[in-house]
N, CA, C and O atoms as CSV, one atom per row, in Angstrom:
chain,resi,resn,atom,element,x,y,z
A,1,GLU,N,N,24.310,24.692,3.343
A,1,GLU,CA,C,25.472,24.928,3.422
A,1,GLU,C,C,26.090,25.785,2.176
A,1,GLU,O,O,26.890,26.720,2.173
A,2,LEU,N,N,25.572,25.266,1.366
A,2,LEU,CA,C,26.156,26.138,0.139
A,2,LEU,C,C,25.557,27.720,0.120
A,2,LEU,O,O,26.182,28.628,-0.429
A,3,GLU,N,N,24.270,27.920,0.791
A,3,GLU,CA,C,23.671,29.525,0.904
A,3,GLU,C,C,24.644,29.946,1.943
A,3,GLU,O,O,24.705,31.172,1.853
A,4,ASN,N,N,25.417,29.543,2.863
A,4,ASN,CA,C,26.231,30.000,4.292
A,4,ASN,C,C,27.459,30.375,3.521
A,4,ASN,O,O,28.095,31.393,3.793
A,5,GLN,N,N,27.884,29.321,2.290
A,5,GLN,CA,C,29.258,29.787,1.594
A,5,GLN,C,C,29.086,30.879,0.725
A,5,GLN,O,O,29.968,31.716,0.534
A,6,LEU,N,N,28.002,30.896,0.205
A,6,LEU,CA,C,27.753,32.231,-1.251
A,6,LEU,C,C,27.392,33.521,-0.013
A,6,LEU,O,O,27.480,34.678,-0.424
A,7,THR,N,N,27.073,33.345,1.180
A,7,THR,CA,C,26.903,34.597,2.013
A,7,THR,C,C,28.404,34.914,2.358
A,7,THR,O,O,28.751,36.093,2.294
A,8,THR,N,N,29.188,34.097,2.667
A,8,THR,CA,C,30.486,34.439,2.838
A,8,THR,C,C,31.203,34.935,2.039
A,8,THR,O,O,31.844,35.965,2.246
A,9,LYS,N,N,31.211,34.236,0.918
A,9,LYS,CA,C,31.986,34.946,-0.535
A,9,LYS,C,C,31.400,36.113,-0.814
A,9,LYS,O,O,32.263,36.930,-1.134
A,10,SER,N,N,30.090,36.656,-0.843
A,10,SER,CA,C,29.482,37.923,-1.337
A,10,SER,C,C,30.391,38.943,-0.224
A,10,SER,O,O,31.122,39.863,-0.588
A,11,LYS,N,N,30.152,38.543,1.157
A,11,LYS,CA,C,30.893,39.462,1.984
A,11,LYS,C,C,32.652,39.929,1.765
A,11,LYS,O,O,33.339,40.942,1.897
A,12,ILE,N,N,32.786,38.857,1.459
A,12,ILE,CA,C,34.474,38.876,1.138
A,12,ILE,C,C,34.407,39.553,0.144
A,12,ILE,O,O,34.875,40.666,0.384
A,13,LEU,N,N,33.881,39.405,-1.394
A,13,LEU,CA,C,33.500,40.526,-2.630
A,13,LEU,C,C,33.114,41.815,-1.944
A,13,LEU,O,O,34.035,42.629,-1.999
A,14,ASP,N,N,32.289,42.152,-1.462
A,14,ASP,CA,C,32.112,43.606,-0.753
A,14,ASP,C,C,33.496,44.117,-0.264
A,14,ASP,O,O,33.915,45.220,-0.616
A,15,GLU,N,N,34.252,43.225,0.622
A,15,GLU,CA,C,35.159,43.828,1.220
A,15,GLU,C,C,36.173,44.097,0.343
A,15,GLU,O,O,36.951,45.041,0.484
A,16,LEU,N,N,36.197,43.423,-0.428
A,16,LEU,CA,C,37.243,43.617,-1.600
A,16,LEU,C,C,36.976,44.955,-2.655
A,16,LEU,O,O,37.825,45.587,-3.283
A,17,LYS,N,N,35.734,45.118,-2.622
A,17,LYS,CA,C,35.499,45.910,-3.737
A,17,LYS,C,C,35.441,47.092,-2.782
A,17,LYS,O,O,35.555,48.091,-3.494
A,18,GLN,N,N,35.304,47.496,-1.366
A,18,GLN,CA,C,35.423,48.582,-0.820
A,18,GLN,C,C,37.088,48.727,-0.668
A,18,GLN,O,O,37.539,49.866,-0.781
A,19,SER,N,N,37.743,47.951,-0.491
A,19,SER,CA,C,39.484,47.992,-0.448
A,19,SER,C,C,39.836,48.539,-1.688
A,19,SER,O,O,40.659,49.451,-1.776
A,20,LEU,N,N,39.158,47.947,-2.836
A,20,LEU,CA,C,39.500,48.627,-4.132
A,20,LEU,C,C,39.676,49.575,-4.691
A,20,LEU,O,O,40.507,50.047,-5.466
A,21,ALA,N,N,38.064,50.059,-3.841
A,21,ALA,CA,C,37.586,51.441,-3.820
A,21,ALA,C,C,38.448,52.540,-3.023
A,21,ALA,O,O,38.469,53.739,-3.302
A,22,LEU,N,N,39.087,51.975,-2.082
A,22,LEU,CA,C,39.608,53.106,-1.108
A,22,LEU,C,C,41.142,53.238,-1.332
A,22,LEU,O,O,41.758,54.269,-1.066
A,23,ASN,N,N,41.715,52.102,-1.848
A,23,ASN,CA,C,43.053,51.928,-1.948
A,23,ASN,C,C,43.749,52.118,-3.478
A,23,ASN,O,O,44.899,52.347,-3.854
A,24,GLY,N,N,42.212,51.866,-4.296
A,24,GLY,CA,C,43.097,51.840,-5.925
A,24,GLY,C,C,43.928,50.478,-5.862
A,24,GLY,O,O,44.054,49.594,-5.014
A,25,SER,N,N,44.654,50.803,-7.682
A,25,SER,CA,C,45.465,49.874,-7.736
A,25,SER,C,C,46.363,50.580,-9.048
A,25,SER,O,O,45.779,51.052,-10.024
A,26,ALA,N,N,47.550,50.576,-8.944
A,26,ALA,CA,C,48.458,51.098,-9.769
A,26,ALA,C,C,48.482,50.517,-11.288
A,26,ALA,O,O,48.534,51.153,-12.340
A,27,GLU,N,N,48.417,48.826,-11.033
A,27,GLU,CA,C,48.168,48.038,-12.186
A,27,GLU,C,C,47.205,47.876,-13.092
A,27,GLU,O,O,47.385,47.432,-14.226
A,28,GLN,N,N,45.854,48.333,-12.487
A,28,GLN,CA,C,44.688,48.122,-13.233
A,28,GLN,C,C,44.015,49.464,-13.213
A,28,GLN,O,O,43.957,50.129,-12.179
A,29,THR,N,N,43.510,49.857,-14.345
A,29,THR,CA,C,42.514,51.458,-13.959
A,29,THR,C,C,41.215,50.934,-13.449
A,29,THR,O,O,40.783,49.784,-13.511
A,30,PRO,N,N,40.723,51.908,-12.977
A,30,PRO,CA,C,39.147,51.965,-12.241
A,30,PRO,C,C,38.424,51.153,-13.136
A,30,PRO,O,O,37.933,50.038,-12.962
A,31,GLU,N,N,38.440,52.125,-14.435
A,31,GLU,CA,C,37.546,50.993,-15.431
A,31,GLU,C,C,37.542,49.753,-15.099
A,31,GLU,O,O,36.721,49.331,-14.284
A,32,ALA,N,N,38.243,49.149,-15.539
A,32,ALA,CA,C,38.940,47.823,-15.838
A,32,ALA,C,C,38.772,47.073,-14.565
A,32,ALA,O,O,38.468,45.891,-14.723
A,33,LEU,N,N,38.926,47.576,-13.075
A,33,LEU,CA,C,38.556,46.835,-11.858
A,33,LEU,C,C,36.966,46.753,-11.593
A,33,LEU,O,O,36.478,45.845,-10.920
A,34,SER,N,N,36.008,48.040,-12.329
A,34,SER,CA,C,34.840,47.973,-12.228
A,34,SER,C,C,34.162,47.259,-13.401
A,34,SER,O,O,32.934,47.183,-13.362
A,35,LEU,N,N,34.808,46.735,-14.424
A,35,LEU,CA,C,34.180,45.583,-15.298
A,35,LEU,C,C,34.328,44.178,-14.219
A,35,LEU,O,O,33.419,43.386,-13.970
A,36,ARG,N,N,35.323,44.147,-13.836
A,36,ARG,CA,C,35.680,42.606,-13.120
A,36,ARG,C,C,34.827,42.768,-12.049
A,36,ARG,O,O,34.096,41.808,-11.807
A,37,THR,N,N,34.743,43.704,-11.376
A,37,THR,CA,C,33.648,43.505,-10.227
A,37,THR,C,C,32.311,43.192,-10.941
A,37,THR,O,O,31.633,42.236,-10.563
A,38,ALA,N,N,31.943,43.936,-11.907
A,38,ALA,CA,C,30.495,43.645,-12.113
A,38,ALA,C,C,30.690,42.454,-12.968
A,38,ALA,O,O,29.566,42.024,-13.226
A,39,ASP,N,N,31.561,41.753,-13.503
A,39,ASP,CA,C,31.602,40.486,-14.033
A,39,ASP,C,C,31.361,39.274,-12.246
A,39,ASP,O,O,30.654,38.266,-12.243
A,40,LEU,N,N,31.907,39.629,-11.380
A,40,LEU,CA,C,31.976,38.823,-10.304
A,40,LEU,C,C,30.376,38.671,-9.886
A,40,LEU,O,O,29.679,37.657,-9.854
A,41,CYS,N,N,30.004,40.239,-9.537
A,41,CYS,CA,C,28.798,40.127,-9.052
A,41,CYS,C,C,27.584,39.829,-9.851
A,41,CYS,O,O,26.464,39.638,-9.376
A,42,GLU,N,N,27.975,39.802,-11.375
A,42,GLU,CA,C,27.045,38.516,-12.245
A,42,GLU,C,C,26.895,37.249,-11.946
A,42,GLU,O,O,25.845,36.608,-11.895
A,43,MET,N,N,28.373,36.770,-11.676
A,43,MET,CA,C,28.509,35.262,-11.194
A,43,MET,C,C,27.915,35.136,-9.930
A,43,MET,O,O,27.221,34.120,-9.910
A,44,VAL,N,N,27.899,35.769,-8.829
A,44,VAL,CA,C,27.234,35.533,-7.722
A,44,VAL,C,C,26.184,35.813,-8.095
A,44,VAL,O,O,25.884,34.846,-7.395
A,45,ASP,N,N,25.243,36.174,-8.513
A,45,ASP,CA,C,24.114,36.497,-8.872
A,45,ASP,C,C,23.395,34.592,-9.788
A,45,ASP,O,O,22.490,33.806,-9.509
A,46,SER,N,N,24.299,34.655,-10.708
A,46,SER,CA,C,24.285,33.003,-11.228
A,46,SER,C,C,24.359,32.310,-10.210
A,46,SER,O,O,23.534,31.426,-9.979
A,47,ILE,N,N,25.507,32.628,-9.303
A,47,ILE,CA,C,25.285,31.410,-8.138
A,47,ILE,C,C,24.204,31.253,-7.291
A,47,ILE,O,O,23.638,30.207,-6.971
A,48,VAL,N,N,23.974,32.383,-6.960
A,48,VAL,CA,C,22.314,32.639,-6.109
A,48,VAL,C,C,21.407,31.726,-6.634
A,48,VAL,O,O,21.027,30.785,-5.937
A,49,SER,N,N,20.882,31.931,-8.142
A,49,SER,CA,C,19.763,31.489,-9.184
A,49,SER,C,C,20.111,29.433,-8.937
A,49,SER,O,O,19.358,28.527,-8.581
A,50,GLN,N,N,21.380,29.445,-9.284
A,50,GLN,CA,C,21.187,27.842,-9.194
A,50,GLN,C,C,21.318,27.384,-7.839
A,50,GLN,O,O,20.888,26.251,-7.622
A,51,VAL,N,N,21.807,28.004,-6.907
A,51,VAL,CA,C,21.633,27.347,-5.651
A,51,VAL,C,C,20.060,27.361,-5.109
A,51,VAL,O,O,19.672,26.431,-4.402
A,52,ALA,N,N,19.389,28.186,-5.381
A,52,ALA,CA,C,18.016,28.469,-5.353
A,52,ALA,C,C,17.015,27.238,-6.162
A,52,ALA,O,O,15.970,26.666,-5.852
A,53,GLN,N,N,17.691,27.197,-7.030
A,53,GLN,CA,C,16.959,25.925,-8.107
A,53,GLN,C,C,17.430,24.860,-7.669
A,53,GLN,O,O,16.802,23.803,-7.733
A,54,LEU,N,N,18.601,24.965,-7.158
A,54,LEU,CA,C,19.468,23.042,-6.551
A,54,LEU,C,C,18.290,23.200,-5.346
A,54,LEU,O,O,17.751,22.095,-5.281
A,55,LYS,N,N,17.655,24.134,-4.347
A,55,LYS,CA,C,17.446,23.634,-2.990
A,55,LYS,C,C,15.707,23.300,-3.477
A,55,LYS,O,O,14.932,22.779,-2.674
A,56,THR,N,N,15.294,23.677,-4.842
A,56,THR,CA,C,13.801,23.751,-5.208
A,56,THR,C,C,13.840,22.249,-5.239
A,56,THR,O,O,13.066,21.585,-4.549
A,57,SER,N,N,14.681,21.739,-5.987
A,57,SER,CA,C,15.268,20.081,-6.750
A,57,SER,C,C,15.322,19.012,-5.738
A,57,SER,O,O,14.818,17.889,-5.723
A,58,MET,N,N,16.197,19.762,-4.739
A,58,MET,CA,C,16.673,18.940,-3.793
A,58,MET,C,C,15.308,18.728,-2.864
A,58,MET,O,O,15.073,17.627,-2.366
A,59,GLN,N,N,14.491,19.790,-2.685
A,59,GLN,CA,C,13.007,19.566,-1.574
A,59,GLN,C,C,12.485,18.434,-2.472
A,59,GLN,O,O,12.670,17.283,-2.076
A,60,SER,N,N,11.783,18.659,-3.771
A,60,SER,CA,C,11.139,17.607,-4.492
A,60,SER,C,C,11.681,16.149,-4.215
A,60,SER,O,O,11.002,15.266,-3.691
A,61,ILE,N,N,12.663,16.045,-4.529
A,61,ILE,CA,C,13.249,14.993,-4.437
A,61,ILE,C,C,13.533,14.496,-3.068
A,61,ILE,O,O,13.742,13.284,-3.113
A,62,LEU,N,N,13.617,14.978,-1.869
A,62,LEU,CA,C,13.091,14.713,-0.641
A,62,LEU,C,C,11.836,13.835,-0.323
A,62,LEU,O,O,11.668,12.707,0.140
A,63,GLU,N,N,10.823,15.096,-0.886
A,63,GLU,CA,C,9.504,14.611,-0.600
A,63,GLU,C,C,9.344,13.519,-1.595
A,63,GLU,O,O,8.138,13.272,-1.594
A,64,GLN,N,N,9.830,12.886,-2.283
A,64,GLN,CA,C,9.675,11.482,-3.479
A,64,GLN,C,C,10.383,10.552,-2.507
A,64,GLN,O,O,9.647,9.615,-2.200
A,65,TRP,N,N,11.617,10.510,-1.905
A,65,TRP,CA,C,11.829,9.587,-1.118
A,65,TRP,C,C,11.166,9.410,-0.119
A,65,TRP,O,O,10.983,8.272,0.313
A,66,ARG,N,N,10.602,10.616,0.536
A,66,ARG,CA,C,9.711,10.248,1.872
A,66,ARG,C,C,8.184,9.387,1.338
A,66,ARG,O,O,7.676,8.404,1.877
A,67,VAL,N,N,7.793,9.990,0.356
A,67,VAL,CA,C,6.723,8.996,-0.171
A,67,VAL,C,C,7.280,7.413,-0.690
A,67,VAL,O,O,6.665,6.420,-0.302
A,68,TYR,N,N,8.273,7.301,-1.430
A,68,TYR,CA,C,8.713,5.870,-1.339
A,68,TYR,C,C,9.038,5.173,-0.059
A,68,TYR,O,O,8.674,4.012,0.127
A,69,ASP,N,N,9.780,5.919,0.915
A,69,ASP,CA,C,9.660,5.073,2.190
A,69,ASP,C,C,8.353,4.888,2.834
A,69,ASP,O,O,8.275,3.954,3.632
A,70,GLU,N,N,7.348,5.587,2.635
A,70,GLU,CA,C,6.210,5.262,3.413
A,70,GLU,C,C,5.203,3.927,2.424
A,70,GLU,O,O,4.400,3.108,2.871
A,71,VAL,N,N,5.536,4.092,1.369
A,71,VAL,CA,C,5.096,3.192,0.437
A,71,VAL,C,C,6.016,2.056,0.490
A,71,VAL,O,O,5.343,1.058,0.749
A,72,TYR,N,N,7.290,1.750,0.357
A,72,TYR,CA,C,7.873,0.424,1.002
A,72,TYR,C,C,7.711,0.023,2.195
A,72,TYR,O,O,8.150,-1.102,2.435
A,73,ALA,N,N,7.093,0.726,3.236
A,73,ALA,CA,C,7.099,0.221,4.583
A,73,ALA,C,C,5.904,-0.497,4.497
A,73,ALA,O,O,5.938,-1.696,4.773
A,74,GLU,N,N,4.369,0.268,4.008
A,74,GLU,CA,C,3.360,-0.055,3.406
A,74,GLU,C,C,3.251,-1.857,2.903
A,74,GLU,O,O,2.595,-2.710,3.501
A,75,VAL,N,N,4.023,-2.055,1.765
A,75,VAL,CA,C,4.281,-2.994,0.995
A,75,VAL,C,C,5.102,-4.084,1.731
A,75,VAL,O,O,5.073,-5.266,1.387
A,76,ASN,N,N,5.916,-3.558,2.880
A,76,ASN,CA,C,6.700,-4.590,3.182
A,76,ASN,C,C,5.786,-5.282,4.719
A,76,ASN,O,O,5.943,-6.432,5.128
A,77,LEU,N,N,5.127,-4.543,5.172
A,77,LEU,CA,C,4.009,-5.254,6.142
A,77,LEU,C,C,2.888,-6.021,5.552
A,77,LEU,O,O,2.405,-6.978,6.157
A,78,MET,N,N,2.412,-5.598,4.274
A,78,MET,CA,C,1.395,-6.552,3.377
A,78,MET,C,C,2.179,-7.654,3.315
A,78,MET,O,O,1.669,-8.659,3.810
A,79,THR,N,N,3.692,-7.816,2.678
A,79,THR,CA,C,4.243,-8.960,2.335
A,79,THR,C,C,4.416,-9.993,3.634
A,79,THR,O,O,4.224,-11.198,3.469
A,80,ARG,N,N,4.755,-9.501,4.816
A,80,ARG,CA,C,4.960,-10.075,5.921
A,80,ARG,C,C,3.596,-10.700,6.527
A,80,ARG,O,O,3.570,-11.744,7.180
A,81,ARG,N,N,2.524,-9.948,6.229
A,81,ARG,CA,C,1.275,-10.453,6.463
A,81,ARG,C,C,0.686,-11.443,5.512
A,81,ARG,O,O,-0.154,-12.211,5.981
A,82,TYR,N,N,1.020,-11.550,4.155
A,82,TYR,CA,C,0.840,-12.731,3.359
A,82,TYR,C,C,2.002,-13.810,3.732
A,82,TYR,O,O,1.723,-15.008,3.678
A,83,LEU,N,N,3.078,-13.456,4.044
A,83,LEU,CA,C,3.626,-15.136,4.452
A,83,LEU,C,C,3.132,-15.327,5.430
A,83,LEU,O,O,2.555,-16.414,5.396
A,84,TYR,N,N,2.988,-14.613,6.759
A,84,TYR,CA,C,2.316,-15.217,7.930
A,84,TYR,C,C,0.951,-15.991,7.655
A,84,TYR,O,O,0.757,-17.060,8.233
A,85,CYS,N,N,-0.031,-15.449,6.751
A,85,CYS,CA,C,-1.276,-16.036,6.431
A,85,CYS,C,C,-0.801,-17.643,5.735
A,85,CYS,O,O,-1.425,-18.658,6.043
A,86,LEU,N,N,0.275,-17.666,4.859
A,86,LEU,CA,C,0.790,-18.575,4.052
A,86,LEU,C,C,1.202,-19.772,4.942
A,86,LEU,O,O,0.910,-20.959,4.798
A,87,ASP,N,N,2.062,-19.088,6.038
A,87,ASP,CA,C,2.434,-20.236,6.890
A,87,ASP,C,C,1.403,-20.778,7.970
A,87,ASP,O,O,1.613,-21.919,8.382
A,88,GLN,N,N,0.300,-20.075,8.477
A,88,GLN,CA,C,-0.693,-20.490,9.223
A,88,GLN,C,C,-1.737,-21.148,8.235
A,88,GLN,O,O,-2.741,-21.595,8.790
A,89,CYS,N,N,-1.669,-21.275,6.924
A,89,CYS,CA,C,-2.959,-21.878,6.039
A,89,CYS,C,C,-2.220,-23.078,5.475
A,89,CYS,O,O,-2.730,-23.819,4.635
A,90,LYS,N,N,-1.152,-23.222,5.907
A,90,LYS,CA,C,-0.425,-24.404,5.067
A,90,LYS,C,C,-1.095,-25.885,5.628
A,90,LYS,O,O,-1.110,-25.981,6.855
A,91,PRO,N,N,-1.610,-26.964,4.911
A,91,PRO,CA,C,-1.924,-27.945,5.762
A,91,PRO,C,C,-0.944,-28.969,6.030
A,91,PRO,O,O,-0.110,-29.450,5.262
A,92,SER,N,N,-1.201,-29.253,7.370
A,92,SER,CA,C,-0.089,-29.957,8.133
A,92,SER,C,C,0.088,-31.202,7.298
A,92,SER,O,O,-0.921,-31.711,6.810
A,93,VAL,N,N,1.383,-31.789,7.068
A,93,VAL,CA,C,1.386,-33.344,6.675
A,93,VAL,C,C,1.548,-34.207,7.119
A,93,VAL,O,O,2.694,-34.559,7.402
A,94,VAL,N,N,0.501,-34.933,7.380
A,94,VAL,CA,C,0.353,-36.336,8.333
A,94,VAL,C,C,0.249,-37.461,7.551
A,94,VAL,O,O,-0.510,-37.482,6.583
A,95,SER,N,N,1.043,-38.550,7.918
A,95,SER,CA,C,0.825,-39.796,7.579
A,95,SER,C,C,-0.139,-40.297,7.610
A,95,SER,O,O,-1.041,-39.654,8.146
A,96,LEU,N,N,-0.456,-41.599,7.102
A,96,LEU,CA,C,-1.573,-42.492,7.073
A,96,LEU,C,C,-1.729,-42.846,8.473
A,96,LEU,O,O,-2.755,-42.530,9.075
A,97,GLU,N,N,-0.786,-43.478,9.033
A,97,GLU,CA,C,-0.431,-44.272,10.063
A,97,GLU,C,C,-0.856,-43.467,11.091
A,97,GLU,O,O,-1.643,-43.872,11.946
A,98,ALA,N,N,-0.337,-42.211,11.074
A,98,ALA,CA,C,-1.068,-40.978,12.256
A,98,ALA,C,C,-2.269,-40.753,12.142
A,98,ALA,O,O,-2.997,-40.793,13.134
A,99,LEU,N,N,-2.784,-40.441,10.798
A,99,LEU,CA,C,-4.209,-40.418,10.997
A,99,LEU,C,C,-5.104,-41.485,11.060
A,99,LEU,O,O,-6.284,-41.136,11.059
A,100,GLN,N,N,-4.857,-42.875,11.123
A,100,GLN,CA,C,-5.332,-44.023,11.581
A,100,GLN,C,C,-5.444,-44.114,13.051
A,100,GLN,O,O,-6.429,-44.364,13.747
A,101,ASN,N,N,-4.085,-43.828,13.405
A,101,ASN,CA,C,-3.901,-43.596,15.194
A,101,ASN,C,C,-5.091,-42.706,15.513
A,101,ASN,O,O,-5.974,-43.197,16.216
A,102,GLN,N,N,-5.214,-41.527,15.105
A,102,GLN,CA,C,-5.949,-40.105,15.478
A,102,GLN,C,C,-7.788,-40.856,15.162
A,102,GLN,O,O,-8.522,-40.886,16.150
A,103,ILE,N,N,-8.207,-41.256,14.149
A,103,ILE,CA,C,-9.425,-41.993,14.028
A,103,ILE,C,C,-9.823,-42.673,14.681
A,103,ILE,O,O,-11.050,-42.673,14.774
A,104,LYS,N,N,-8.840,-43.894,15.724
A,104,LYS,CA,C,-8.988,-45.056,16.661
A,104,LYS,C,C,-9.373,-44.118,17.900
A,104,LYS,O,O,-10.455,-44.271,18.465
A,105,THR,N,N,-8.478,-43.167,18.294
A,105,THR,CA,C,-8.342,-42.509,19.622
A,105,THR,C,C,-9.888,-41.446,19.792
A,105,THR,O,O,-10.486,-41.053,20.794
A,106,LEU,N,N,-10.111,-41.263,18.446
A,106,LEU,CA,C,-11.553,-39.991,18.405
A,106,LEU,C,C,-12.522,-41.191,18.631
A,106,LEU,O,O,-13.250,-41.008,19.607
A,107,GLN,N,N,-12.720,-42.388,17.972
A,107,GLN,CA,C,-13.726,-43.281,17.917
A,107,GLN,C,C,-13.719,-43.703,19.224
A,107,GLN,O,O,-14.522,-44.555,19.602
């Protein structure tokens, strides 16, 4: 989105340069105008560079989040398996009377 906005602003800047070159300005000298446009061009170049750096950083961050999501899913699955095993391995709590009845039934 920033790149699209930057491209649009660059086109507008180019149109302004052409308009100033064709029409001129009574208030400012051509030298002053060329200095201002040179400054604007430098700022545009700086912004283009910053957007490129930001894009690289964002790609790195997105990759780190992708890795995090994968590891989180794996840990979540392992935790669920662990809880399931704990639930299955719990010794059933029975009373002495119930055990005696079961022994009589088996005998």
